[in-house]
BALOBA-1460 file (C-alpha; in Angstrom, 3 decimals):
// residues 243
<rec num="1" residu="m" x="-149.837" y="0.590" z="-135.519"/>
<rec num="2" residu="k" x="-151.727" y="-1.940" z="-137.590"/>
<rec num="3" residu="s" x="-153.711" y="-0.813" z="-140.571"/>
<rec num="4" residu="p" x="-157.467" y="-1.514" z="-140.720"/>
<rec num="5" residu="r" x="-158.108" y="-4.994" z="-142.060"/>
<rec num="6" residu="f" x="-161.175" y="-6.624" z="-143.545"/>
<rec num="7" residu="p" x="-161.436" y="-10.173" z="-142.130"/>
<rec num="8" residu="r" x="-165.219" y="-10.214" z="-142.150"/>
<rec num="9" residu="i" x="-168.387" y="-8.312" z="-142.982"/>
<rec num="10" residu="v" x="-171.610" y="-8.612" z="-140.980"/>
<rec num="11" residu="s" x="-174.647" y="-9.563" z="-143.027"/>
<rec num="12" residu="p" x="-178.063" y="-7.920" z="-142.562"/>
<rec num="13" residu="s" x="-179.068" y="-10.893" z="-140.366"/>
<rec num="14" residu="g" x="-176.066" y="-10.301" z="-138.150"/>
<rec num="15" residu="t" x="-174.167" y="-13.379" z="-139.332"/>
<rec num="16" residu="p" x="-170.432" y="-12.890" z="-139.892"/>
<rec num="17" residu="e" x="-169.456" y="-13.472" z="-143.484"/>
<rec num="18" residu="e" x="-165.989" y="-13.859" z="-144.842"/>
<rec num="19" residu="t" x="-164.582" y="-10.950" z="-146.788"/>
<rec num="20" residu="e" x="-165.584" y="-11.208" z="-150.416"/>
<rec num="21" residu="q" x="-163.355" y="-13.648" z="-152.255"/>
<rec num="22" residu="p" x="-162.834" y="-14.012" z="-156.000"/>
<rec num="23" residu="p" x="-165.613" y="-16.182" z="-157.502"/>
<rec num="24" residu="k" x="-164.642" y="-19.832" z="-157.746"/>
<rec num="25" residu="p" x="-164.130" y="-20.955" z="-161.363"/>
<rec num="26" residu="t" x="-166.440" y="-23.627" z="-162.729"/>
<rec num="27" residu="t" x="-165.188" y="-27.041" z="-163.794"/>
<rec num="28" residu="f" x="-165.494" y="-25.997" z="-167.441"/>
<rec num="29" residu="e" x="-163.422" y="-22.874" z="-166.846"/>
<rec num="30" residu="i" x="-160.726" y="-24.897" z="-165.084"/>
<rec num="31" residu="l" x="-160.603" y="-27.436" z="-167.907"/>
<rec num="32" residu="t" x="-160.422" y="-24.620" z="-170.475"/>
<rec num="33" residu="k" x="-157.481" y="-23.067" z="-168.651"/>
<rec num="34" residu="l" x="-155.717" y="-26.432" z="-168.513"/>
<rec num="35" residu="i" x="-155.932" y="-27.154" z="-172.262"/>
<rec num="36" residu="l" x="-152.792" y="-25.229" z="-173.255"/>
<rec num="37" residu="p" x="-150.668" y="-26.499" z="-170.336"/>
<rec num="38" residu="a" x="-151.884" y="-30.060" z="-171.056"/>
<rec num="39" residu="l" x="-150.957" y="-29.801" z="-174.750"/>
<rec num="40" residu="g" x="-147.602" y="-28.359" z="-173.745"/>
<rec num="41" residu="l" x="-147.064" y="-31.212" z="-171.299"/>
<rec num="42" residu="v" x="-147.777" y="-33.790" z="-174.025"/>
<rec num="43" residu="a" x="-145.295" y="-32.059" z="-176.329"/>
<rec num="44" residu="l" x="-142.827" y="-31.954" z="-173.432"/>
<rec num="45" residu="i" x="-143.049" y="-35.723" z="-172.981"/>
<rec num="46" residu="i" x="-142.569" y="-36.276" z="-176.719"/>
<rec num="47" residu="a" x="-139.526" y="-33.978" z="-176.734"/>
<rec num="48" residu="q" x="-138.096" y="-35.873" z="-173.753"/>
<rec num="49" residu="l" x="-138.558" y="-39.187" z="-175.522"/>
<rec num="50" residu="q" x="-136.845" y="-37.807" z="-178.634"/>
<rec num="51" residu="q" x="-133.974" y="-36.332" z="-176.554"/>
<rec num="52" residu="q" x="-134.507" y="-32.801" z="-177.928"/>
<rec num="53" residu="r" x="-133.142" y="-30.843" z="-174.943"/>
<rec num="54" residu="t" x="-133.555" y="-27.346" z="-176.444"/>
<rec num="55" residu="l" x="-137.171" y="-28.009" z="-177.307"/>
<rec num="56" residu="l" x="-137.606" y="-29.658" z="-173.905"/>
<rec num="57" residu="w" x="-136.671" y="-26.503" z="-171.969"/>
<rec num="58" residu="a" x="-138.753" y="-24.312" z="-174.253"/>
<rec num="59" residu="l" x="-141.814" y="-26.476" z="-173.749"/>
<rec num="60" residu="l" x="-141.250" y="-26.602" z="-169.980"/>
<rec num="61" residu="a" x="-141.182" y="-22.799" z="-169.861"/>
<rec num="62" residu="f" x="-144.329" y="-22.707" z="-171.976"/>
<rec num="63" residu="v" x="-146.185" y="-25.070" z="-169.608"/>
<rec num="64" residu="l" x="-145.211" y="-23.062" z="-166.526"/>
<rec num="65" residu="l" x="-146.124" y="-19.772" z="-168.189"/>
<rec num="66" residu="s" x="-149.499" y="-21.157" z="-169.295"/>
<rec num="67" residu="l" x="-150.307" y="-22.286" z="-165.775"/>
<rec num="68" residu="a" x="-149.293" y="-18.917" z="-164.331"/>
<rec num="69" residu="t" x="-151.352" y="-16.879" z="-166.786"/>
<rec num="70" residu="a" x="-154.345" y="-19.189" z="-166.298"/>
<rec num="71" residu="f" x="-154.647" y="-18.955" z="-162.503"/>
<rec num="72" residu="l" x="-152.625" y="-16.023" z="-161.161"/>
<rec num="73" residu="p" x="-154.388" y="-12.924" z="-162.626"/>
<rec num="74" residu="s" x="-157.570" y="-13.300" z="-160.523"/>
<rec num="75" residu="k" x="-155.494" y="-13.742" z="-157.360"/>
<rec num="76" residu="i" x="-153.398" y="-10.710" z="-158.222"/>
<rec num="77" residu="r" x="-156.472" y="-8.578" z="-158.950"/>
<rec num="78" residu="h" x="-158.027" y="-9.612" z="-155.647"/>
<rec num="79" residu="y" x="-154.803" y="-8.767" z="-153.791"/>
<rec num="80" residu="v" x="-154.595" y="-5.349" z="-155.465"/>
<rec num="81" residu="r" x="-158.236" y="-4.587" z="-154.600"/>
<rec num="82" residu="e" x="-157.680" y="-5.554" z="-150.965"/>
<rec num="83" residu="r" x="-154.608" y="-3.326" z="-150.664"/>
<rec num="84" residu="r" x="-156.488" y="-0.414" z="-152.282"/>
<rec num="85" residu="d" x="-159.402" y="-0.882" z="-149.870"/>
<rec num="86" residu="e" x="-157.014" y="-0.938" z="-146.925"/>
<rec num="87" residu="r" x="-155.552" y="2.382" z="-148.052"/>
<rec num="88" residu="s" x="-159.042" y="3.878" z="-148.278"/>
<rec num="89" residu="a" x="-159.889" y="2.616" z="-144.796"/>
<rec num="90" residu="r" x="-156.638" y="3.949" z="-143.361"/>
<rec num="91" residu="r" x="-157.291" y="7.344" z="-144.950"/>
<rec num="92" residu="l" x="-160.905" y="7.604" z="-143.743"/>
<rec num="93" residu="f" x="-160.561" y="6.037" z="-140.287"/>
<rec num="94" residu="p" x="-159.705" y="9.358" z="-138.532"/>
<rec num="95" residu="e" x="-162.960" y="10.850" z="-139.822"/>
<rec num="96" residu="f" x="-164.869" y="7.900" z="-138.373"/>
<rec num="97" residu="r" x="-163.317" y="8.671" z="-134.991"/>
<rec num="98" residu="k" x="-164.700" y="12.208" z="-135.263"/>
<rec num="99" residu="f" x="-168.238" y="10.894" z="-135.778"/>
<rec num="100" residu="v" x="-167.906" y="8.629" z="-132.744"/>
<rec num="101" residu="r" x="-166.773" y="11.603" z="-130.640"/>
<rec num="102" residu="r" x="-169.545" y="13.763" z="-132.056"/>
<rec num="103" residu="f" x="-172.204" y="11.220" z="-131.085"/>
<rec num="104" residu="g" x="-171.057" y="11.604" z="-127.497"/>
<rec num="105" residu="e" x="-172.869" y="14.939" z="-127.172"/>
<rec num="106" residu="f" x="-176.207" y="13.134" z="-127.523"/>
<rec num="107" residu="v" x="-175.538" y="10.593" z="-124.761"/>
<rec num="108" residu="d" x="-173.693" y="12.862" z="-122.306"/>
<rec num="109" residu="y" x="-176.142" y="13.258" z="-119.418"/>
<rec num="110" residu="g" x="-173.997" y="16.075" z="-118.041"/>
<rec num="111" residu="r" x="-175.129" y="18.352" z="-120.890"/>
<rec num="112" residu="s" x="-178.278" y="20.401" z="-120.525"/>
<rec num="113" residu="d" x="-179.072" y="19.969" z="-124.260"/>
<rec num="114" residu="c" x="-179.010" y="16.160" z="-124.034"/>
<rec num="115" residu="l" x="-182.414" y="14.730" z="-124.996"/>
<rec num="116" residu="h" x="-182.887" y="12.979" z="-121.677"/>
<rec num="117" residu="e" x="-182.060" y="16.149" z="-119.736"/>
<rec num="118" residu="i" x="-184.490" y="18.218" z="-121.820"/>
<rec num="119" residu="a" x="-187.204" y="15.608" z="-121.340"/>
<rec num="120" residu="f" x="-186.648" y="15.238" z="-117.598"/>
<rec num="121" residu="r" x="-185.880" y="18.834" z="-116.571"/>
<rec num="122" residu="e" x="-187.992" y="20.875" z="-118.982"/>
<rec num="123" residu="l" x="-190.731" y="18.602" z="-120.275"/>
<rec num="124" residu="c" x="-191.441" y="16.572" z="-117.120"/>
<rec num="125" residu="q" x="-190.419" y="19.246" z="-114.593"/>
<rec num="126" residu="n" x="-188.154" y="16.778" z="-112.733"/>
<rec num="127" residu="r" x="-191.038" y="14.349" z="-112.164"/>
<rec num="128" residu="s" x="-189.843" y="10.759" z="-112.483"/>
<rec num="129" residu="d" x="-193.365" y="9.352" z="-112.747"/>
<rec num="130" residu="v" x="-194.087" y="11.515" z="-115.815"/>
<rec num="131" residu="f" x="-190.674" y="10.823" z="-117.335"/>
<rec num="132" residu="d" x="-191.232" y="7.056" z="-117.037"/>
<rec num="133" residu="r" x="-194.367" y="7.382" z="-119.174"/>
<rec num="134" residu="l" x="-192.203" y="8.502" z="-122.118"/>
<rec num="135" residu="r" x="-190.746" y="4.974" z="-122.188"/>
<rec num="136" residu="i" x="-187.250" y="5.965" z="-123.288"/>
<rec num="137" residu="v" x="-184.229" y="3.856" z="-122.360"/>
<rec num="138" residu="p" x="-181.940" y="5.443" z="-119.708"/>
<rec num="139" residu="v" x="-179.147" y="7.418" z="-121.343"/>
<rec num="140" residu="h" x="-176.391" y="6.004" z="-119.128"/>
<rec num="141" residu="l" x="-176.698" y="2.652" z="-120.955"/>
<rec num="142" residu="f" x="-175.877" y="4.322" z="-124.271"/>
<rec num="143" residu="n" x="-173.202" y="6.454" z="-122.657"/>
<rec num="144" residu="g" x="-171.455" y="3.333" z="-121.357"/>
<rec num="145" residu="f" x="-171.418" y="1.569" z="-124.721"/>
<rec num="146" residu="w" x="-170.322" y="4.764" z="-126.453"/>
<rec num="147" residu="w" x="-167.511" y="5.436" z="-123.962"/>
<rec num="148" residu="y" x="-165.917" y="1.995" z="-124.432"/>
<rec num="149" residu="l" x="-166.259" y="2.159" z="-128.212"/>
<rec num="150" residu="r" x="-164.676" y="5.627" z="-128.341"/>
<rec num="151" residu="a" x="-161.865" y="4.633" z="-125.969"/>
<rec num="152" residu="r" x="-161.054" y="1.528" z="-128.004"/>
<rec num="153" residu="n" x="-160.977" y="3.442" z="-131.279"/>
<rec num="154" residu="e" x="-158.818" y="6.202" z="-129.809"/>
<rec num="155" residu="r" x="-156.366" y="3.738" z="-128.301"/>
<rec num="156" residu="e" x="-155.656" y="1.664" z="-131.396"/>
<rec num="157" residu="t" x="-156.649" y="1.264" z="-135.020"/>
<rec num="158" residu="q" x="-159.442" y="-1.267" z="-135.032"/>
<rec num="159" residu="n" x="-160.951" y="-3.130" z="-137.924"/>
<rec num="160" residu="l" x="-162.898" y="-0.323" z="-139.581"/>
<rec num="161" residu="l" x="-165.840" y="-2.401" z="-140.782"/>
<rec num="162" residu="d" x="-166.297" y="-4.074" z="-137.397"/>
<rec num="163" residu="s" x="-166.176" y="-0.672" z="-135.685"/>
<rec num="164" residu="i" x="-168.728" y="0.753" z="-138.122"/>
<rec num="165" residu="q" x="-171.097" y="-2.172" z="-137.551"/>
<rec num="166" residu="e" x="-170.816" y="-1.733" z="-133.794"/>
<rec num="167" residu="f" x="-171.308" y="2.027" z="-133.965"/>
<rec num="168" residu="n" x="-174.229" y="1.755" z="-136.403"/>
<rec num="169" residu="h" x="-175.971" y="-0.611" z="-134.016"/>
<rec num="170" residu="l" x="-175.499" y="1.909" z="-131.200"/>
<rec num="171" residu="v" x="-176.871" y="4.799" z="-133.293"/>
<rec num="172" residu="i" x="-179.884" y="2.826" z="-134.553"/>
<rec num="173" residu="s" x="-180.659" y="1.637" z="-131.015"/>
<rec num="174" residu="y" x="-180.540" y="5.226" z="-129.798"/>
<rec num="175" residu="c" x="-182.943" y="6.249" z="-132.566"/>
<rec num="176" residu="t" x="-185.317" y="3.396" z="-131.769"/>
<rec num="177" residu="y" x="-185.361" y="3.615" z="-127.985"/>
<rec num="178" residu="c" x="-184.728" y="7.326" z="-127.333"/>
<rec num="179" residu="t" x="-185.670" y="9.693" z="-130.148"/>
<rec num="180" residu="q" x="-188.631" y="7.805" z="-131.651"/>
<rec num="181" residu="p" x="-190.633" y="7.488" z="-128.390"/>
<rec num="182" residu="i" x="-190.569" y="11.284" z="-128.090"/>
<rec num="183" residu="f" x="-190.642" y="12.562" z="-131.663"/>
<rec num="184" residu="d" x="-192.616" y="9.769" z="-133.356"/>
<rec num="185" residu="r" x="-194.706" y="8.226" z="-130.563"/>
<rec num="186" residu="f" x="-195.221" y="11.027" z="-128.069"/>
<rec num="187" residu="p" x="-198.025" y="10.135" z="-125.606"/>
<rec num="188" residu="e" x="-201.166" y="12.070" z="-126.451"/>
<rec num="189" residu="d" x="-202.078" y="12.623" z="-122.800"/>
<rec num="190" residu="l" x="-198.739" y="14.388" z="-122.208"/>
<rec num="191" residu="r" x="-199.054" y="16.869" z="-125.077"/>
<rec num="192" residu="p" x="-200.214" y="19.666" z="-122.789"/>
<rec num="193" residu="l" x="-196.675" y="19.608" z="-121.350"/>
<rec num="194" residu="l" x="-195.235" y="20.678" z="-124.723"/>
<rec num="195" residu="m" x="-194.977" y="24.349" z="-123.894"/>
<rec num="196" residu="p" x="-193.319" y="26.688" z="-126.476"/>
<rec num="197" residu="q" x="-189.961" y="26.705" z="-124.660"/>
<rec num="198" residu="v" x="-189.975" y="22.910" z="-124.361"/>
<rec num="199" residu="r" x="-190.812" y="22.535" z="-128.054"/>
<rec num="200" residu="a" x="-187.977" y="24.928" z="-128.940"/>
<rec num="201" residu="s" x="-185.461" y="22.913" z="-126.892"/>
<rec num="202" residu="l" x="-186.606" y="19.611" z="-128.382"/>
<rec num="203" residu="e" x="-186.556" y="21.016" z="-131.922"/>
<rec num="204" residu="s" x="-183.038" y="22.351" z="-131.388"/>
<rec num="205" residu="f" x="-181.939" y="18.873" z="-130.320"/>
<rec num="206" residu="r" x="-183.749" y="17.259" z="-133.247"/>
<rec num="207" residu="e" x="-182.034" y="19.522" z="-135.782"/>
<rec num="208" residu="r" x="-178.598" y="18.767" z="-134.309"/>
<rec num="209" residu="f" x="-179.264" y="15.042" z="-134.308"/>
<rec num="210" residu="v" x="-180.648" y="14.966" z="-137.860"/>
<rec num="211" residu="g" x="-177.612" y="16.955" z="-138.988"/>
<rec num="212" residu="f" x="-175.364" y="14.328" z="-137.409"/>
<rec num="213" residu="l" x="-177.256" y="11.483" z="-139.098"/>
<rec num="214" residu="d" x="-177.112" y="13.222" z="-142.485"/>
<rec num="215" residu="d" x="-173.359" y="13.823" z="-142.223"/>
<rec num="216" residu="y" x="-172.630" y="10.308" z="-140.995"/>
<rec num="217" residu="s" x="-174.761" y="8.694" z="-143.710"/>
<rec num="218" residu="e" x="-172.897" y="10.718" z="-146.335"/>
<rec num="219" residu="y" x="-169.585" y="9.577" z="-144.857"/>
<rec num="220" residu="l" x="-170.656" y="5.924" z="-145.046"/>
<rec num="221" residu="k" x="-171.749" y="6.315" z="-148.657"/>
<rec num="222" residu="n" x="-168.450" y="7.947" z="-149.646"/>
<rec num="223" residu="l" x="-166.530" y="5.265" z="-147.783"/>
<rec num="224" residu="d" x="-168.434" y="2.473" z="-149.527"/>
<rec num="225" residu="d" x="-167.886" y="4.146" z="-152.916"/>
<rec num="226" residu="s" x="-164.141" y="4.176" z="-152.260"/>
<rec num="227" residu="f" x="-164.063" y="0.387" z="-151.900"/>
<rec num="228" residu="s" x="-163.648" y="-1.887" z="-154.914"/>
<rec num="229" residu="t" x="-166.795" y="-3.820" z="-153.898"/>
<rec num="230" residu="p" x="-169.690" y="-2.759" z="-151.615"/>
<rec num="231" residu="r" x="-168.899" y="-3.536" z="-147.995"/>
<rec num="232" residu="i" x="-171.356" y="-1.416" z="-145.989"/>
<rec num="233" residu="r" x="-174.867" y="-2.837" z="-145.987"/>
<rec num="234" residu="s" x="-176.908" y="0.262" z="-145.183"/>
<rec num="235" residu="y" x="-176.569" y="4.016" z="-144.730"/>
<rec num="236" residu="y" x="-180.102" y="4.558" z="-143.438"/>
<rec num="237" residu="f" x="-180.940" y="5.781" z="-139.935"/>
<rec num="238" residu="p" x="-184.497" y="6.769" z="-138.897"/>
<rec num="239" residu="r" x="-184.741" y="10.565" z="-138.555"/>
<rec num="240" residu="p" x="-186.901" y="11.955" z="-135.751"/>
<rec num="241" residu="k" x="-189.925" y="13.884" z="-137.012"/>
<rec num="242" residu="p" x="-190.823" y="17.398" z="-135.838"/>
<rec num="243" residu="l" x="-193.292" y="17.463" z="-132.995"/>
């Protein structure tokens, strides 16, 4: 089984970016690093011309060592950081799977405490014309995306950052097109339908969903803190407000 890798990060605009690389040295920095090897090379040529073999080998070793110490440390540090980040991802990937599974309870239309079921059965009394006025996206679309994402993550170890970006998009879309139309933009002319039992069912759902968002946001923050450089762009998800 392959370990999670970090080939790319998705920017806020959705454009793939290469994984953070060590900053490129300026021309001045390169020239500064080449001063000692260059001086050693000049001395090496002089030693060769004077047939001083012992000094020749010593200067050759000095030139090679100068070049190595000038350019290798940044590459080594970057390699060490990448390996450390991979270990963090490998350690925290199983917990990510749990959050993906947990989200399934909100998009499972076979559950009576699913938001869409509460809205259709309790709030709208099984009336499709009233339900359509809520303007929420059908749950089976989210269930389909969630099912394939969960199946792929259960089957093999995917790139953790790519999986997080995909899952975050699913969660934010669910917030925007399902929870906000009811909890943030509930139609005023339908408020008489919010009977005490309906409000209780919706509030119970809201508390469960906010709890999920809080736990998942905390997980993302802890995951990002475990990396040597920030890799996760945002931990924020819009919370539904009480009715």
